[in-house]
N, C-alpha and C positions, 0 to 999 in steps of 0.2 A: 564498339567501335566508328558507329557513327556518332554517337555521341562524344567521344573523346576525338573525334575529328573537326567537331564546332567551334571556333573561336568566339568567345562570347563579352560583352564588355555591358556590367550592370551599369544601370543607373539605381545608386543607395540613395538619392537624394530623399526618398523619402521614407526612406525603410526604416524597419524597429532597431533602436543603436543601444539600447540596451544592456545593464549586465544581470548574473547575478546577486550581485551586491547590491545593485543600485534598485533590484529589485524588492530586496529584503528588507532594504532600509525605506521603501515609499510601505513594505507590508508593515513592519513596526512601527509606524507612524500611524496606520489605518488602526491597529490593535488598540490607540490609546485612546479611540470614541467609540461609540456601543454601536453597535453593527446589527442587522435582522436579528429580533429575537425569534431564538426557535423552541427553546422550553425554558418555562420560567416556575417554578415551585417555592411557593412559601414569598420570603423574603429577603431575597441574598443582600442588601447593602443592609439592612435590618442587621442581620447573622455575621456582617463581618466588621461591623462598628463596634460589635459586642463581646467581640472575640477576645480568648486571655492572648491566643497567637495567630499570626497571619503568616501565610509562605506563596512567594510568586514566585511562578517560573515561564519560561519563555523555549517554545520549542519551534525548529526548525530544519524542515523537510525538503530536499532538490528536487527539479525534475527528476525522473526516472526513463532510461528507454524500457521496450519488454526485452531487448537483448534475445530474442527467440534463435536458438542455433538453426533454423529453417529463415534466412531471408525471406521477404515476401516476394511472390510468384503467381503465376495465373498464365493459363493459356485461354484466347479469349478466341470466337470463329463467329461467323455468320454464317448457316445453315438453312435448311431448308425450313425448320422449326421457327428462323428470325436468327437466333443469339445464346449460344452457349460457351459455360464456362468450365472450368477443370482447375480448382483451388482450396486450399483450406478456406472455409468462411464459419466464419461466427454468427456474421448476420445476412443468411442469406436476403430475406425481402429487401433488405433495401440496398444490396448489390443488384437485387430484382428491377428494381424500380429507377435506378438512377441509370442503369444499362437501358433501361425502356425509351426515357427520356430522350438519349443521346442519339438513341438509333431509332426513336418514331416508331416504337412498338407498341404494342399492347403489354402489361407483367408477365400474363402468361406464355407469351410468345419470346421469355428469356428463362432459360433451362441453366441453376447452376447446380453441377456437379462437385459433391462435398470430397473433397479426397483429406484422408487422414494428414497432420502436418504435425514439422517438427519445433513445438513448441507455437502459442498463441497467446496464450497470458490479457487479452484483452486486445492486441493489438489486429488481429484479423479480424473485429470486429467494430472496423471502422466506419464513421458515421459518416462519409461523404464516398463511403470506397475507392478512394485515394489509389492503390496503386493497381485495381481491375480496371477504374475507368482511365487510368494513362494508357493499359496495354487496346483498351475502348476506342482511346481515338486512334490511335496508329491502324486499329484494324478499319477503323472509318475510312481513314485518310489514303490506304491501300482499296477502297471500294470492295472491302473483303472478300479479295482473290484467293484469299488464303489464311489459315489460322496463324494467330501470331503465338507464341512464347514470351512473355519475359519475367527476369530476373532481376529483382534488385542487388545491388554491391550492399554488403554489411554497410559501409561505409552512406551510403544511401540513406539508410532507412535511421542509423543512428545520428544523422545531421540533417537530414528534412523530414524526418516522420514525424510520427506522436507520440507525444508523452507524459505520463503522469504529472498532472502539476505539482505544482512546488507550493507548497506552504507555512504558514508560519503562522502559532498559538500561545495563546499569553493565557496562561493559569493561577488562578489565587484562589486560596482555599483558608480555613477560619478552625481554631480546636478553641473549646471550651477550657475552664479552668479543669475539666477530668479529662481532658485529653481527647474528645469527644467530638469528630468532624460535623460542623452544623454548617458551613455554608460551604457552597462551591459555585465559581464562577469561571465557564471558559470560552475564550475567544476565535475566531479560526479567523484568517485572511486567506484566499487563494478562490484561482479561478474556478467557476462551473465547465463540467462538461458537456452539461445538458445544452447552455447558453447558447445560442446562434446554432445551434443543429437543427437536424429533424426533429426529436426530439424535447423540443425547449418547451412541450404544451407538460413536461414532466415536472418542472417549476412550479412549486406552489406557494402561493404567498410570499414570494421571490427568493425562496429556500430551494437549493440543489440538495434533494434531502442525500444523493452520491455524498455529497462533502463532509456531513455532521455525523453521518452514520457509524454506531459506535459511538460517538461520542454524545451526543444528544438521546442516547439511548441506555445509559447507564443501569446497570442493575443494583448498582447498592445505593440504598435506605439512608441518604441526604435530605435533611429537613428545609433548607433551601438553597435551591440550586438552579442556576440561568446560563446556556449556552445561546450564543448568540454571531453573526454570519457576516464577513465583507467581502463580496463577490466582485475583483475589479474585471470590468467587460472591455476594458481598453488596451488587454496584453496578447497582440497577435502571434505567441507561442499557441501548435497545434496540440489539443489537451485529447486524450482517450483515458477508457479506464484501463487500470491496472490489476493486478491479480491482488483479490480483496478490496478494492476501489477506497472508498474514504475510508474502511477500517485499518488499511495501509499505515496512516499516520495518528488514527484516531487513539487507536489502542495502544501505541506507543507514549502518546503523551498522558493518557490518562491513568495508564497501569506505572510510568514511572513517576508519575506525579504521588500516586498510591503510595507509592515505596518507599517517599522523600518523608508524606506526613505520617506512615506508621513510623518511619527512626524517631519524627518531631516526638509522638506520642507516647515513644517507649513500647511500642508493640512488633509484638512478632508480625510478618508480613501476611502470612497465612491464613495467620489467629486472628488478623484487623480484618481478615476481605470478609472471613466466616461469618463474624461478630454485626456486619451489614449485607448480609446477602438472604436476612426472613424475607419467605416466600420465592426463592428462587431456588428450589432443591434441584433443579437440573443443574442448575453453579456450583450448588453446594458439593451435590456429589462429582462434580467432577474435577473441587477443587479439592477437595477429601480425599480423591483416589491418586491424583496425579503425587500430592506430599506423600501420600503412605507408600507410592513405588519410587518413588526417590528417597528414599527414609528422609524426609525432612526433618525428621524429629531426631538424628544421631548425628553429631559432628563431620562435618567431610574429612579424609585421610589427609592429613599432611603433607603438602608437597614440597624437595627437592631444597637446598638450602637457595636462598637467593626467591624461591616462589611463594607466591600469594594466592590462595585461594576460595574461588567465591561461589555462592550460590545465589541464584533469582528466580522469582515465580511471577507469570505473568497469567492473567487469565482473561477470557475476550469470547462474545458472543458474535457473528457475524453467518449469513446466510442460514438462518433458524438453528445453527449448529454449537454449541457450546465449547469451548477449547480452552484448555489450561494446558502451561510447560513448565518444567522446570529445566535453566539449562545451570551447566558449571563450568567452570575455567579455573585454568591457570595462568597469571601474570608475571611475569619473569620480571626482572629487574631492571630492566630497558626499557618495560611497559607492554613489549611482545606480549600478546598473550594467545593460546587456542583455546577453542571451545571442546571440553575434554565428551560431553554428554547433553543431551536433553531427550527428557523424560514429557511423554504428552499422555494428556487423556484426553479422549472425545466423546460426548454426549453428541452423536447424528442420528438420533431415531435408531429404528431397527436397523441391523448389522445384517444388511440383505447378502456380503459380499466382505468378510474382514479381508481377505489379503485385496481387494483392490482401496479397501481406507488406510490399511499400514502403507500402500504404497503411495496414495494420493500425501498422507501425512509428511513422507521422508521425503517425498520430491520436495512439498510446499515447504519443509523446514533447510533444504536445500538451497533454493529460490530465497529465499526468505534472509537467510545468511548472507547470502552473498550481496543482495540491495544492503543490506545492515552494515556489511563490513567495508567494502570499498565504490560501490556504485553507485555514480551520479552524473546528471548532466547539466553542464553552467554555459553562462553567456560570456560572450566576449564582448563587445560593441553590436552584441544582438545576433551573432554567430556562436555555433555549437562548438566549444572546444575539443571534445571527444570522436573519434573517428569508425573506432574497432575496439576488442578486447583490448589490445595492447594498454591505450587509457581511460577505457573503462573497463576494468578489469572481472571478471568473474568467478566465481568458489572455485576453488583448485579442489582435488578429490582428496591431499590430504590434509586439508582444512576441515572435510566431514569430519563430526563428529559422531558419536556410537548414538544413533537415535533408537530409544524404546516407546511402545506403542502401544493404549491401551486403550480398548474399550469401554463405556459405561455401559453394561446391561439396558438393554430400552425397548419397551414395546411400543413408542410413540413413531409417529412417520418418520420416513425416511429426509433427512433435510441435507445441506450441499454439505460436501466433502472435499472438493478440489481446490477450494480457497480459505477456507476459515482457517486451516493450523497456519496459513502466511504469518496472521494479522499476532499472535502474542509472541514469538521470535524474538524480535528486536527489543521486546522492551524486558523481557525476560535476561536474554544477555547481559542488557547491558546493566538490570539491577544486581546479577551476578558479579559484573566488571566494579561496582558502587562498593558491594561485599566484600570484594577482595582487597579495593584499591583507597574507598571511603572518595573516589574522585567520582560524579557526579558527570553523563555525557548527556546536551539538552540538543546534538546535533547530528544528523544522520547525515553522509556513513559516519560511522566510528574511526575509519581511516589508522591515523595516527596522534591519535586525542591523547593516548594516555599516555603517550610519548613525550610530551610539551611539557 
């Protein structure tokens, strides 16, 4: 109520006023020049020059909000211990450090009580403890005479929060006269999450590994492979880790591009991948299992009159786990579509609790499908266009597909499961839509791209 009662006149003379499209234009120009080299196997230039066929594709990814069902909130109090907080925290040590500095306390005088939260997805791993720090300033302003509970509105977080960075990818690949993949060049442009934060020391040789993860670590056997990165540092849009981090865009660009190359080479998408996975037994087992369970070798049942059906596959490793997914779609004559079924196989080491694994996979697929279909944070004159779920639409329950989860038997140590299944969903879906319609989608969200 106090905030609503304040009349503010903003001085925007020094404000950032660019739009999303202006940023993408800048990114596309940067992608025409070589960035910081992340991986360089063989000789890409020679491989491209000697090829029989080449393919180039560009992929665009928007800013994304975390859109947790429970908005940012916390309680902060000055007590006999020093300072105490109660909130859903993903990065307690950073909260402790920031509040100790604000109140002039030793870190051990700051107690963080971690509560269950209604969704985090990286948002509550705030680099600057933003919403907790805001509340702490209120507590300090009243001299600590009472604990203060702060709850952000949905609009607060969606319009003034932290976002998954927007990215532009440019990929070029070459096939020889036998249809073999001989060269692969992958260029990325996007902000670094680590840059300008307390974690900037994690940037090595100018490379933020979270920007290129999944792109620079491809398991496929390609003799000439180069990955390079541009990280513009003068864009003030606040960014943060988003569920599955860099894999969220790298899995999409690489796995969609692989499908296009398989089509040019006249190869089955599953067989095409298997042929290039020598030495990666976990990937081979995972991909074979999902193909078997999805009935990849059998044709899809025909749809009703006017409907087109398609099936797509994607394979990706993130946080130590290998995940493969097959998506099945039905597309109407007007371009509207439904995801009928997603079959997922996962190699996450020894399955300590299979029910938890299945639950995490199902939730990840819903989360990823929501972002792939509709979600985007866009800028106009430097301001966020979206404010709530009416214009940053989440997945509806009637759009949730049937999900089948299959765990690869393994004696390996347990690896991640809360994030890896997010990565392959969007590329599997888009590859399925391409199989059904022949149209390649190279920017997210999909929205109405099939209808235009």
